Structures are given as C-alpha cells and as structure tokens.
C-alpha positions in Angstrom: 35.0 320.7 259.0 36.6 317.5 257.9 35.3 318.0 254.4 37.1 321.3 254.2 40.4 319.7 255.3 39.9 316.9 252.8 39.4 319.4 249.9 42.2 321.5 251.0 44.5 318.4 251.0 43.2 317.2 247.6 44.0 320.8 246.1 47.4 320.7 247.7 48.1 317.1 246.3 46.8 318.2 242.8 48.4 321.6 242.3 51.1 322.0 244.8 52.8 318.7 244.9 53.5 318.6 241.1 55.1 322.1 241.2 57.5 321.1 244.1 58.3 317.9 242.4 59.1 319.7 239.2 61.2 322.3 241.1 63.3 319.5 242.6 63.5 317.7 239.4 64.6 320.7 237.4 67.3 321.5 240.0 68.6 318.0 240.0 68.7 317.9 236.3 70.4 321.3 236.0 73.2 320.4 238.6 73.7 317.1 236.5 74.1 318.9 233.3 76.5 321.4 234.9 78.7 318.5 236.4 78.7 317.0 232.9 79.7 320.2 231.2 82.6 320.9 233.8 83.7 317.3 233.3 83.8 317.8 229.6 85.7 321.0 229.8 88.3 319.5 232.2 88.6 316.4 229.7 89.6 318.8 226.9 92.7 319.9 228.9 92.5 323.6 228.0 92.4 326.1 230.6 89.0 327.5 231.3 88.8 328.3 234.9 89.4 331.9 236.0 92.5 331.2 237.9 94.0 329.1 234.9 93.3 331.9 232.4 94.9 334.6 234.7 98.0 332.5 235.2 98.2 331.9 231.5 98.2 335.7 230.6 101.5 337.2 229.9 102.5 340.2 232.1 101.7 343.5 230.8 104.4 346.0 229.8 104.1 349.3 231.7 103.0 351.1 228.6 100.3 348.7 228.0 98.9 348.9 231.4 95.8 351.0 231.4 95.1 350.7 235.1 98.0 352.7 235.9 97.1 355.6 233.6 93.5 355.6 234.8 94.8 355.9 238.5 97.0 358.8 237.6 94.2 360.5 235.8 91.9 360.0 238.7 94.4 361.4 241.2 95.3 364.3 238.9 91.4 365.2 238.6 90.9 364.9 242.3 93.8 367.2 243.0 92.4 369.9 240.7 88.9 369.8 242.0 87.9 370.2 245.6 84.6 368.5 245.5 85.8 366.3 242.6 84.5 366.0 239.0 81.8 363.3 239.8 80.0 365.9 242.2 80.1 368.8 239.5 76.5 369.7 238.8 77.4 370.4 235.1 78.7 366.9 234.5 75.7 365.4 236.3 73.3 367.5 234.2 75.1 366.5 231.0 75.6 362.7 231.7 72.5 361.9 233.6 70.2 361.7 230.7 69.2 359.1 228.0 71.7 358.4 225.4 69.3 359.6 222.7 68.4 362.9 224.4 69.9 366.2 223.2 71.9 368.2 225.7 70.8 371.8 225.8 73.5 374.4 224.9 73.8 375.8 228.4 74.4 372.4 229.8 76.9 371.5 227.0 78.7 374.8 227.6 79.0 374.2 231.5 80.2 370.6 230.7 82.8 371.9 228.3 84.1 374.3 230.9 84.6 371.3 233.3 86.3 369.2 230.7 88.7 372.3 229.8 89.7 372.3 233.4 91.2 368.8 233.2 92.4 369.1 229.5 95.8 368.5 230.6 95.0 365.2 232.4 92.9 364.1 229.5 95.7 364.9 226.9 98.1 362.9 229.1 95.7 359.9 229.3 95.2 360.0 225.5 98.8 360.1 224.7 100.4 356.8 223.4 102.6 355.4 226.1 
C-alpha cells in the first residue's frame, strides 16, 4: 500500500507540480507586463483610459446624434406593429440564415411586405438631419 502512495506522490511531483508552478509564473509575469504597459501609457501623458477618452470627446450636435434617430425609428416601428417587427415570421425567415445563403422568392416577398409597412420610418431614418 505504501508503494502505491509513494508512486502517486512521485507522479504528482513530476507532472503536476511543474504545471502548477508554470501557471503561477505565467500569471505573475503577465501581471508584471500589464503593470509595465500601464505605467508606460501613463508616462506618455495622452488620454487612454475610457473615462479620459469620453471626457475628451466633443459634444455631438443633434443632427449628428444617431442614437436619437434610432430610438425614434424603434418607437415608430413598435407603434405600427402589435407584435413588433422582431417577432415577424417573415423577418425571422429572411434574416435567420447564413450570409451566403439565397433567400427563396416567397420569403423575400414576405420580407419586402414587412419592410414596406415601415417604409415611412425607414425613409425618415435615412434622411440627412
């Protein structure tokens, strides 16, 4: 019985211990390199952190703010459709396929009908503000 314990201990020492030691070394080395890269970026004096970049951005004009346009389009689409465009079977069938796959004519016609229902909202979204 002691022989087996000794053999298991030797196997663990030979195979597992180096793997565990390598893991801790790689983690330590990675953290060290990350701290060095952060210190180098801080020393350059240019903004690189997310908060600094967001604060350095100029304010967007209303005509350039796409978020407002997308929210208006979404609310317009949701008002027109009871279940919503995202739950339309025609839209799901047309868009839920690989990019290289051909859309059958009947699916394309049904998708086109759904898009015609929101043509006004799409035209408004496409116009230059």
